[in-house]
N, C-alpha and C positions, 0 to 999 in steps of 0.2 A: 473421550470427552465430546459432548455435543455442543451446539451453539449456545444453548441456555446455560449450560455449565460453565462455558468460557466467560459469558457475560457476568455470571454470578461471582466467578473467581476473580475477574477483573475488578468488580466493585469491592470485594473483600480487600484486595490489595491496594486499590487506588481510590476508593470512594465512589460516590455518585457521579462525579464529574468524568471519571474514566469510563464508567459504564455508559453514560449518555454520549460521550464522544464516539465510542465504538458502535453504539446503536445507531447513531446518526449516519455514520459512514456505511454500515450495513444496509440501511434503508436506501440511501443514495445509490449505492452500487447495484443493489437489486433492481431499482427503477431504471438503471442504465443497461440491464440485461446481463449483469455479471453473476458469476457463480460465487457464492459465499460459503466457505467450508470451514469447519472447526479443524484447526491444525493439531497435530499430535505433538509428541514430545513431552519433555519434563514440565515445561512452563505452560504450554497450551496457548492458543491464540486463534485468530481468524485470518483466513487467507482469502484474498479477492483475486479472482481469475476471470478471464474473458474467452469466449469461444469454445468450440468443440474440444480442443485439446488443452484448454485451460491456460492461456497465456497469462503469466503472472504480472500483476500490477502493484500489489501492496500486501504486506502481512502486518498484523497487529498482535502483539503478545499481551498476556494478561498482566504483565509487569509494565505495560504502556509503551513498550518499545514499537517504533515504526520503521519497517523496512520497505524501501522503495526499490522498484526494479527498472533497469535499463536493458536487460536481457530477458525478455518475457518468455522465451522457450528454454527449458532447463538444459536441453542437450545440444543447442545450436547457438553459435555466436550470432548475436543480433546484427542485422545490417547497420552499417556505420551511420546512415542517415537517421535510423530509429534511435540509436544510442545518443547521437549528437543532439537530436531534438529534445530528448528527455534531459540530458546534461545542461543544455542551454537554459531550459526552463528552471532547473535547480540552481544554476549560476545566477540567473536573473532574480531569483527569490531567496538567495542564500542568507539574507538577514533574518528571515523567518524559518525557512526550511534548512537548518544547519546540519550538514552532514558531518560525520565523523571523519570521512575522507572524501575528497572530490577530485577528479570526476569519478563516477562509478562506471565500472565495466559490466558487471553482472548485477549487483544489487548494493545498496548502501543503506546504513543505519543512521537515523537522525539523532541529534544529541538530546532533544526534548522528548518528554513523554507526550502521548497523544492528547491528553487533556490540557496540555499547556500550549498547544499549537493552534493557531488561528485556523478554524475550520475552513474558511474561504480558501486558504492556500492548499490545504490537503485536496479539496474539491478541484482546484485548478490543476493540481498535479495529476489527479485522477483523469481529468478531461484530456490533458495533454497526452498522457500515456495511452489512454483508450483510443484517441484519435490516431496516434502514431501506429498502434497495433492494427487498427482498421485500415489505414492507408497502406501499410506494409504488407499485411497478410491477406486482406480481404478486397483490395481494389484491383 
Protein backbone atom coordinates (compact mmCIF):
# COMPACT_ATOMS: atom_id res chain seq x y z
CA UNK A 1 0.00 0.00 0.00
CA UNK A 2 1.39 3.41 -0.93
CA UNK A 3 0.61 6.78 0.72
CA UNK A 4 -2.18 7.64 -1.71
CA UNK A 5 -3.87 4.29 -1.12
CA UNK A 6 -3.59 4.80 2.64
CA UNK A 7 -5.22 8.23 2.42
CA UNK A 8 -7.99 6.91 0.17
CA UNK A 9 -8.63 3.97 2.50
CA UNK A 10 -8.70 6.30 5.51
CA UNK A 11 -11.31 8.45 3.77
CA UNK A 12 -13.47 5.40 2.96
CA UNK A 13 -13.38 4.32 6.60
CA UNK A 14 -13.63 7.68 8.36
CA UNK A 15 -14.72 10.26 5.85
CA UNK A 16 -13.26 13.51 4.64
CA UNK A 17 -12.34 14.69 8.16
CA UNK A 18 -10.04 11.69 8.70
CA UNK A 19 -8.35 12.14 5.33
CA UNK A 20 -7.81 15.84 5.96
CA UNK A 21 -6.42 15.23 9.47
CA UNK A 22 -3.92 12.70 8.14
CA UNK A 23 -2.93 14.90 5.20
CA UNK A 24 -2.38 17.93 7.45
CA UNK A 25 -0.07 15.93 9.70
CA UNK A 26 1.79 14.54 6.69
CA UNK A 27 2.41 18.03 5.30
CA UNK A 28 3.51 19.32 8.68
CA UNK A 29 5.89 16.39 9.26
CA UNK A 30 7.40 16.72 5.79
CA UNK A 31 8.05 20.41 6.41
CA UNK A 32 9.88 19.45 9.63
CA UNK A 33 12.20 17.09 7.74
CA UNK A 34 10.53 13.84 8.72
CA UNK A 35 10.13 10.72 6.66
CA UNK A 36 6.55 9.77 5.99
CA UNK A 37 6.07 6.15 5.03
CA UNK A 38 3.07 4.02 4.23
CA UNK A 39 2.78 1.37 6.89
CA UNK A 40 2.15 -2.22 6.06
CA UNK A 41 -0.07 -4.66 7.81
CA UNK A 42 -3.70 -5.55 7.51
CA UNK A 43 -5.05 -2.09 8.37
CA UNK A 44 -2.45 0.15 6.74
CA UNK A 45 -1.42 3.58 7.87
CA UNK A 46 1.18 6.31 7.88
CA UNK A 47 4.39 6.21 9.91
CA UNK A 48 6.22 9.39 10.89
CA UNK A 49 9.96 8.96 11.43
CA UNK A 50 12.93 11.29 11.83
CA UNK A 51 16.60 11.01 10.98
CA UNK A 52 18.78 8.54 9.14
CA UNK A 53 17.68 5.51 11.12
CA UNK A 54 14.04 6.55 11.34
CA UNK A 55 13.36 7.46 14.96
CA UNK A 56 9.65 6.83 15.55
CA UNK A 57 7.39 9.74 16.47
CA UNK A 58 3.84 8.78 15.52
CA UNK A 59 1.81 6.25 13.55
CA UNK A 60 -1.70 6.80 12.17
CA UNK A 61 -3.88 3.94 10.95
CA UNK A 62 -6.58 4.09 8.31
CA UNK A 63 -8.99 3.29 11.17
CA UNK A 64 -8.03 6.66 12.70
CA UNK A 65 -5.93 5.22 15.53
CA UNK A 66 -3.04 7.37 16.76
CA UNK A 67 0.07 5.73 18.25
CA UNK A 68 2.58 7.98 19.99
CA UNK A 69 6.15 6.94 20.77
CA UNK A 70 8.29 7.47 23.86
CA UNK A 71 10.91 4.97 22.63
CA UNK A 72 11.89 6.25 19.20
CA UNK A 73 14.44 3.53 18.43
CA UNK A 74 12.79 0.12 18.04
CA UNK A 75 15.61 -1.98 19.50
CA UNK A 76 16.97 0.30 22.20
CA UNK A 77 15.51 1.49 25.45
CA UNK A 78 15.07 5.23 25.26
CA UNK A 79 17.10 7.35 27.66
CA UNK A 80 15.00 8.13 30.72
CA UNK A 81 15.18 11.88 30.08
CA UNK A 82 13.65 11.45 26.62
CA UNK A 83 10.80 9.21 27.81
CA UNK A 84 10.16 11.46 30.82
CA UNK A 85 9.95 14.53 28.59
CA UNK A 86 7.40 12.91 26.30
CA UNK A 87 5.38 11.45 29.17
CA UNK A 88 5.39 14.81 30.98
CA UNK A 89 3.95 16.46 27.88
CA UNK A 90 1.29 13.76 27.61
CA UNK A 91 0.44 14.06 31.30
CA UNK A 92 0.14 17.86 31.02
CA UNK A 93 -2.21 17.46 28.04
CA UNK A 94 -4.10 14.38 29.19
CA UNK A 95 -7.51 16.05 28.86
CA UNK A 96 -7.09 16.18 25.07
CA UNK A 97 -4.48 13.48 24.33
CA UNK A 98 -6.12 10.65 26.26
CA UNK A 99 -3.97 7.53 26.35
CA UNK A 100 -5.37 4.06 26.84
CA UNK A 101 -2.63 3.62 29.47
CA UNK A 102 -0.17 6.07 30.98
CA UNK A 103 2.79 6.47 31.26
CA UNK A 104 4.05 4.96 28.04
CA UNK A 105 7.35 3.10 27.93
CA UNK A 106 7.60 2.28 24.23
CA UNK A 107 4.41 3.58 22.60
CA UNK A 108 0.85 4.35 23.53
CA UNK A 109 -2.47 4.49 21.74
CA UNK A 110 -4.82 7.43 22.10
CA UNK A 111 -8.48 6.78 22.88
CA UNK A 112 -9.80 9.20 20.23
CA UNK A 113 -9.61 8.94 16.46
CA UNK A 114 -7.25 11.33 14.66
CA UNK A 115 -10.05 13.44 13.22
CA UNK A 116 -11.52 14.02 16.72
CA UNK A 117 -8.28 15.30 18.27
CA UNK A 118 -7.44 18.99 18.26
CA UNK A 119 -4.71 19.34 15.62
CA UNK A 120 -2.82 21.82 17.81
CA UNK A 121 -2.12 19.17 20.44
CA UNK A 122 -0.89 16.63 17.89
CA UNK A 123 1.49 19.28 16.52
CA UNK A 124 2.67 20.12 20.03
CA UNK A 125 3.32 16.42 20.69
CA UNK A 126 5.17 16.21 17.40
CA UNK A 127 7.32 19.24 18.32
CA UNK A 128 8.05 17.85 21.80
CA UNK A 129 9.04 14.42 20.49
CA UNK A 130 11.10 15.85 17.63
CA UNK A 131 13.00 18.19 19.95
CA UNK A 132 13.60 15.37 22.44
CA UNK A 133 14.98 13.15 19.66
CA UNK A 134 17.22 15.92 18.34
CA UNK A 135 18.50 16.82 21.82
CA UNK A 136 19.13 13.17 22.73
CA UNK A 137 20.56 11.74 19.54
CA UNK A 138 21.86 14.72 17.57
CA UNK A 139 23.32 17.14 20.13
